[in-house]
Every structure is written in structure tokens, then in C-alpha cells.
N, C-alpha and C positions, 0 to 999 in steps of 0.2 A: 503604449496603451497603459493608462492608467490603473495600476492594480487597487482593487477595494477589499477591502479587509473582512473574511466571511466573519460574521455574528457568532458569539459563543455557542456551542453545541447546547441543545437543549436535552439534558439529561435525566429530566424528570425524576431527579431525588437518589437516582440509582447511583452506586459508585463508578467512577468514569474509568475508560481505557486508556492510558497513557504509553503511548509508544515514544521509547528513548534509544536514538541513533547516533552510531559513532562506525570511525573506523576501527577501533580497537578498544582495549578495557577503560581510556580517559574518560568515557563517558559514566562509567563507575559511580565519578565522585557526583557528577550531576543526578543518577539516580538516587544516591543515598542521601541528597536534600528533599529531593522529590519525596521519599518515604515518608521522611518525617512531617512534610506539609500533607500529604495525601496517605496516609498509613492505609487507610480501606481502599486505594484504589487497585485496579489488575493493571499490572507493568506487564510489557514487554518490551526487553530491551535486546537490540540487535547490533551486534559485531560483526562489522564487513572484513571478517580476517582476510577473504578471499581475494581484496585489493589494499590489504595495509601494505606500507603508510602511502595515504595518499597522496602527499608529498611528490610521489614517482610518477605520478599522472598528468597528462595534460589538462589545462582545465577543460576544453571539451569533454575529454574524455571521462574527466570527473563528472560534469553536470549530467552525462548520459548515464553512467555506473549508478549515481544517486536514483536519478530517477528511474531507474531501471527496477532497482533493489526494493524504493519505496511503492512503486507500483504493485509489487510480490504483497508487501509488506501491508498494507491497507488495504488489500482485497483480503488478504487470509484472516486479519485479526481487529478490522473494522474500528479503528483505534479513536477517541473523542478528540485527542490531543496530540500532538506530535513534536517531541524535542528534538533538534538538531544539536545534539551535545559535540560539537565538533566544531571548530573554529574555521577551518580549512572549508566544509562544506556550507558552513552556516554564509561564508563570506561570498561564494560562488555560487549557491545551487538556488537559496532561499527564495528568490524572485520565482525562479521557475517551479519550484513548488508551492509556491501558493499562486501562481497562475492555471495549474492542472487541477490541482485538488480542492475542494471545498471544505477545508478544514484548517484550524489554526494551527499554524506551527510558530514555533518560539525556537530562535536563535543562539548562539552564543558568538558574543562579541568581543574583542577586550576592553576590559572595565577600566577604561583609563580616564573617562570622567570622575569615578569616585575616587581612584586613586590621586589623581590631582588634585581634587576635593579636599582628600584628609591627608595630605602632603604638607609636613610643616618647613621641613627645609624647601619645599621647590623643586626636590630632584626627585622625579619618579622613572623606572626603568620599566619596559613590556619585554617579557621572557616569551619568546614564541617560537614555531617552527620559522625556517628561513622562508620559505612560502609566504606567511601572514605576514612578515615584516617587508616583505616584497610588495605587498599589493596597494594601490592608491587608498583602498578602503582604510585599511589603518592608519594609512598617514592622513589621510582626511579627517578623522577620528581625533588625530593628535592636533590636527591645525583647529578643529572647532571647540574640543575640550582640555585642551590643554593648558587654559587658565592661567598660561605666563610662567608656567613649569618648564624645566629641561627635562626633555623627554628623552632616554637612550631606547633606541630599539634594538634588542637582542635574540638574532637567529640563532636558535641553540640545535646543529645538526643530528646530534644523536640522542638527545633528553628523554624524547618520546620514546624510543627504543630501548632506553635503558628502566623506563618507567615501567613500561611493558615486561620487561624482563623481571624486575624489582616483584611486579604480582603474581608472576608465574611462579615464583618462589625459587628463581637462578641467582646466582650471586652477582653483584653488580658493583662494579669499581668505583670507590667512592671519591678516587683521584677524578675520575672522568666525569663525574656529575660536578666536582668542585669547578673543573674547567670551564665546565659548559656554562655554570651560573656567576662566572668570576666578572664578566663583562657587566654583569649590572650593578657593581657597587664601584661607584665614580665619585672621588673625593676632590674638589675645587675650592678654591676661594672661601677655606673653612667650612664649607657644607659638603654633605656626603648624603645619596642615596638614602633615602627612609621609607620608600614604599615600591615594591615589586608587583608587577601585574603578571599572574598566571594566565597566559593569554593563549593557552593548552590547556582541554582537560585531563591528559595525562599528566599534566606537572603538581594539581596538588597529592596525589599518589604519593610523591617525594618529597612533601613540603615539610614533614618530620626530619629527615634528612637535610633539606633544604637549612633549616634551622642550624643544626649542628656544624654543618661544613660554613657557615656565611661568615664573613670578616666581621660584622657586626649586623645586630639586630636590625630587623625591617620589617615593616607589615605586607606580609606575602596578601596580595588580592585575590580571591577566589572567587568566579562568576556564579557558583553554584548558587547560592542564596537568594541572590535576585533572580535567577530563573524558575526557581521554584515559587516566589513571591509571583511573577508572573502570571505562571501555571495555572496559579489558585484564584489568580483574577480572572482569568478565561474558562476555568470548571468548578469555581466554587471552594469555598472552604470544608475542612472535614467533619461530619456530623460527629458529636460528645460519644463519647467509648465505641467510636467506629471500629469493627473488627479490622484485623490485620489480614491484607489478600495475598494469596500466591503469585509468584510472578516466573515469567519464562524467559530464559534467553536464549538468542538465537545466534548461530553462527552461520555464515555463509561459505567459509571453507570447512572446518570441520574439523582439521588435522589435529589442532590442539585439544579437541574436546574434552580428553580425559584430563587433560592436566587442568581444563578452567573449568569442567565442573564445579569444582571445593572452592574455590575461588568465587564464581556467581552465586553459590549457596552462602559466604559470606556475607555478601551483599543482599539477601534475602529472594533471590530468584532459585525457587526449589527445581525448576526443571530446565534443562538444558538440551537444546533440539536444534538439528542444521538442517537448513535450507539451501542445497547446494545452487552458488550461483557465480560458475567460475569468470575468472576475470578472461576478458578478449581483447 
């Protein structure tokens, strides 16, 4: 059945409610850009920490999991727009969510097209999770938007977890991070990689460290600004001098709530709640 995208919500001039969803903390990089675009909005950020990391779930289990969590979130918070700030969930679950709920959903996909458009050397790497690298969806994006570039797909097994640890204030192994990003840097025939797509929303959390550990400078392509532009297309621009609204962070597990509460506050999410939804 062909999916028909629902029209933008009629919010009547009021500030929108925007729900941002991720398996963990990576979506905070998207949330940060959304706040800049709509500082007046009321944000609800959900980290499905009970099921993190999503790469450990089968595709069938992941689809069922995200739909179950989303049903509860939408019923409780009545968002005007939902942002799936997770590449893994976006590539698998978005069609199911759009078929089930009459709301606009904005997903996260590898920014291969802009990276290839901006590359001068015509050598681009896509830094992703192994699951994203393995999916036909990602390879189809390369085929459609590669534009003659040599595209290297790099599946980093531990980088999302390292990013989570870093944000929690835990010590991280710089050598381990350097090893994860090293395959992105390819040099051949007098040319070398000049653009790296950050195809997991966790990775921008470490982008400053990436820059220090990289063997040469590259353009790190973060999808968050494009996502924020799409959301403003759907819910409208912020009104001049719009007041900042508070935000709510939700955990589906909650065991790390004491540690994460100050992290969420640093991203403008003043409240942290737990809506238990164990992984079955």
C-alpha cells in the first residue's frame, strides 16, 4: 500500500511539541540543533536505554520495540512532530510508524548526497554502525547519490558505546576511538578522503576528538542541521523573541538516571523522568 504523508499539523500559532527519539544519547546532537531552530518549542526527548544498543536486536524485534515505545509516548505527550534521531530505527521502522500514526515523522539517514556534493577529492567515507553498513538501504543511497565518488563504508563496532561513555563522564580510550575511525582515511593515486559522513547520531558527540585523532583534516558531515531544517518546514519557524521552553527527558530503563540527569540538563532538558518499558 502506498504511503501518503500526512499534512503538517495545524498548531494554530502555538509553540509545537516535538518528540525526539533515540536508542540512547546520540539523539541529543539532533535535539541541540532543533532547539536552535525552535527555541520556543516544548521538547520531549526519549532515550530507549532499556534496549540500547539497537544493533543487538533482530530487525523484527526492533520494529515491534520501537512501535510499542512510540505508542506510549504519543499517547502521553501528544507531539506535533516526531524525530527519529537514530539511523538504525529510521532505516527499518519509519515506514511502519508512518502507516500507524497520523503524525509527521522525520528520520535520520546517512548524509551521503551532501557529502559527495561537497567532496573535492571525490573520496568519501561513511562512518556508521555495522548494521547500517550492512543494509541494502545504505548501499542504495550510495548508488543513487554517490555521484561518481569512491565511497568507503566503515562499520564501527564500539564507537556508539564509547560516545555514550564519554557523555556520561566515564574515561574513554583514545586509542580505541582512533582505531574505530582509522578505516575512514583512505589515500590512493594522489587523492585522499576529504569528507566523512557521521551516519550515527552518537558520533557527533565525539567529533572534537575525531578531529584531534584524524591523520589529516576532513569535513565531518553531521545530519542534524538538515533534520532541523526539515522540522521547521513541517511546524514553521519560531516567532521573533520566542521564549525558551523547558524540556523533558525520558528513559525507558532508568538505571542511569542519576548520572544522566545533569547531561540532559546541559542540553536544556530540565526534567528527567522514567517510563519503564523493559526489553522482552
